[in-house]
C-alpha positions, 0 to 999 in steps of 0.5 A: 589531520585524521591521518596524522592522528591515526599515525600517532595512535599507531606509533603510541600503540606500538610503543606501548606494546614494546614497553609492555613486552620489553621488560619480560624479554629483558628478564628472559635474556638475563636469565638465559645469560645467567644460566649460560654463565653458570655452565661456562664458569666451570670451564678452566683449570681447578686445583684440589683443596680438600676431599671429604667422604661421609659414610655411615656418619663418619667423615674421612679425608680420602686423599689426606689433609692436603690433597694434590689434584688438578681438574680440567673442564674445557669448552668442548665438553671434555674433562680430566680429573687427577687426585693424589695423596701428597704422601704417596711412597717412592718405589724402592726399586725405582721402577714403576713395574717392580713396586712392592705390594704395599707400594702398589696398594698405597698408590691405588688407594692414594690416587684417582684419575679419570677423563672423558666427557661432561655435560652440565644441567644448569637447572639442577646445578649438576653435571654428569661425567662419562669417563672414557678411562679411569684408575677405578675401572668400574666407572668407565662408560658409566655416567657419574652425576655430580652436584656443584656450586661456584662462588668467586674462584671456589668450586664445590662438588658433591658426589653422591656415590663416591668410589669408596662409598658414601658421599664425597664433597670436594673443594677446588680453587680456580688455578691462577 
């Protein structure tokens, strides 16, 4: 009988320990799953909705009121960003290498393209880009930190050091 009681006490002790530890393990697992899902939510194709730049208290739309753009973040940590004004001029010469100074200036000011690698810092709600090539050469090889939030199919990115100065806020929608 004593052996049965010892066995029962051992089983109850193990069950009690499990019951005490399990909620904390489940909370930790949920937190880890949530954190992983935050980083994974950025993966995919995003279309540009708006870009607003704030500098010296003034807000401007770097790429106009209806910008065009595609942002791609893949699972392996690579990215591509394409941003354009919708009103870029056609070149009168019909040749990309024979643009007028005005046409070339409009294209440079009205577009931003870069690609490279990215890493997500889930605790900070940020990610860092490391451009390998860019239309703004000053960014190549220089880590670029961005803050982001995702709600449903909207991605909001804040760039504290935009390429034209100031703070840029971008709104993107998940491409369908």
